[in-house]
C-alpha positions as CSV (number, residue, x, y, z in Angstrom):
1,M,28.8,87.0,209.2
2,S,28.2,90.7,209.4
3,D,28.7,92.9,206.4
4,E,30.9,95.3,208.5
5,S,33.3,92.5,209.5
6,T,36.9,92.9,208.4
7,T,37.8,89.3,209.4
8,I,36.5,85.9,208.6
9,D,37.4,82.7,210.5
10,D,36.9,79.7,208.3
11,P,37.1,76.3,210.0
12,E,39.2,74.7,207.2
13,L,41.2,77.6,205.8
14,G,41.7,79.8,208.9
15,M,41.5,83.5,209.4
16,F,41.1,86.0,206.6
17,S,41.3,89.7,207.0
18,R,40.7,92.7,204.7
19,A,43.9,93.3,202.8
20,R,45.8,96.5,203.7
21,S,49.1,98.1,202.6
22,E,51.0,100.8,204.3
23,L,52.9,103.2,202.0
24,T,56.2,104.7,203.0
25,D,54.5,108.0,203.9
26,G,52.3,106.2,206.4
27,T,49.2,106.2,204.2
28,V,47.2,103.0,204.6
29,L,45.4,101.6,201.6
30,T,42.5,99.1,202.0
31,H,42.2,96.7,199.1
32,D,39.2,95.1,197.6
33,W,40.0,91.6,198.8
34,F,40.5,89.5,201.9
35,V,43.8,87.6,202.6
36,G,44.8,84.6,204.6
37,T,47.4,81.9,204.5
38,V,47.2,78.1,204.6
39,S,49.9,75.5,204.8
40,V,49.9,72.8,202.1
41,D,52.6,70.2,202.1
42,G,54.8,72.3,204.4
43,T,54.5,75.4,202.2
44,E,52.6,78.6,203.3
45,L,50.3,79.8,200.5
46,E,48.7,83.2,200.4
47,L,44.9,83.0,199.8
48,M,43.0,85.9,198.3
49,L,39.2,86.3,198.2
50,E,37.8,89.1,196.0
51,G,35.3,91.3,197.8
52,T,35.0,94.2,200.2
53,T,32.7,92.7,202.8
54,S,32.5,89.4,204.5
55,D,29.1,88.9,202.8
56,E,30.7,89.2,199.4
57,V,33.5,86.9,200.3
58,A,31.5,84.1,202.0
59,P,30.3,82.5,198.8
60,L,33.9,82.2,197.6
61,L,35.0,80.1,200.5
62,P,33.7,76.7,199.2
63,R,35.5,77.2,195.9
64,M,38.7,78.1,197.8
65,R,38.4,75.1,200.1
66,D,37.9,72.8,197.1
67,T,40.9,74.3,195.3
68,V,43.2,73.8,198.3
69,K,42.0,70.2,198.7
70,R,42.8,69.4,195.0
71,L,45.8,71.6,194.7
72,S,48.2,68.8,193.7
73,A,46.2,68.0,190.6
74,L,45.4,71.6,189.8
75,R,49.1,72.5,190.1
76,R,50.0,70.1,187.3
77,I,47.2,71.5,185.1
78,A,48.6,75.0,185.8
79,T,52.3,74.1,185.1
80,D,51.4,72.2,181.9
81,A,49.3,75.2,180.8
82,V,52.2,77.6,181.3
83,V,54.6,75.5,179.3
84,T,52.0,74.9,176.5
85,N,51.2,78.6,176.4
86,F,54.7,79.9,176.2
87,S,56.5,77.2,174.2
88,T,57.6,78.3,170.7
89,G,58.7,75.0,169.3
90,E,57.6,71.4,169.4
91,L,56.9,70.5,173.1
92,Q,59.1,67.9,174.6
93,P,57.7,65.7,177.4
94,H,60.5,66.5,179.8
95,E,59.6,70.2,179.5
96,L,56.3,69.5,181.3
97,D,58.1,67.6,184.0
98,D,60.7,70.3,184.4
99,A,58.0,73.0,184.8
100,A,56.1,70.8,187.3
101,S,59.2,70.8,189.5
102,D,60.4,74.4,188.9
103,L,57.1,76.3,189.0
104,T,55.5,76.4,192.4
105,I,52.2,78.0,193.6
106,E,52.7,81.0,195.8
107,A,49.1,82.3,196.0
108,I,45.6,81.3,195.2
109,E,43.0,83.9,194.3
110,A,39.2,83.3,194.2
111,A,37.3,85.9,192.1
112,A,33.7,86.8,192.4
113,D,32.8,85.2,189.1
114,G,34.1,81.7,190.3
115,T,37.4,81.9,188.5
116,V,40.4,80.8,190.5
117,I,43.8,82.2,189.7
118,L,46.9,80.2,190.6
119,H,49.9,82.6,191.0
120,L,53.2,80.6,190.4
121,I,56.8,81.5,191.0
122,D,59.8,80.3,189.1
123,S,61.8,78.6,191.9
124,C,65.0,78.2,189.7
125,G,64.8,81.6,188.0
126,E,65.4,80.0,184.5
127,H,61.9,80.4,183.1
128,F,60.8,83.9,183.8
129,P,62.7,87.1,184.4
130,E,63.0,88.3,188.0
131,G,59.9,90.3,189.0
132,Y,57.6,88.4,186.7
133,W,55.5,85.3,187.3
134,P,52.9,83.3,185.5
135,A,49.3,83.1,186.6
136,V,46.8,80.5,185.5
137,H,43.1,81.4,185.5
138,L,40.9,78.4,186.0
139,S,37.2,78.5,185.0
140,V,34.5,77.2,187.4
141,D,35.0,73.8,185.8
142,D,38.8,74.0,186.4
143,S,39.5,74.3,182.7
144,V,42.3,76.8,181.8
145,A,40.7,80.0,180.8
146,Q,43.8,82.1,180.5
147,V,47.5,82.1,181.2
148,T,49.1,85.5,182.0
149,V,52.4,86.9,183.1
150,E,52.2,89.4,185.9
151,S,54.8,91.7,187.5
């Protein structure tokens, strides 16, 4: 992999390219991450790797591959963490099951420090206001380091 490369072709995860956005005035912004997509159980997930060069991103690929392979188990860890973090009263077992069916992973982000962030969406619109979504930050050992709400 060359440092100047703006694309990476991973045999398991597919193609990643440097993330870019075009503003309404035609200005193109180049972001500090690479993006790709992968299909998991019939759902397309966005993958994000933190870094500005292929050399910075390459060490994150094994962590991302492992996360995608174990996504089913990690998803339940994430949804349970969201419910636990935002519950105000005594937690009922059905609340964990409801969240597991209502919150779905939309994107997976691998950070340079080994953290993986699972970005979830509220598929039924009953748990989070529109335009807001929970994100679960997993440490390198997959323990929950933080739960945030993003917009």
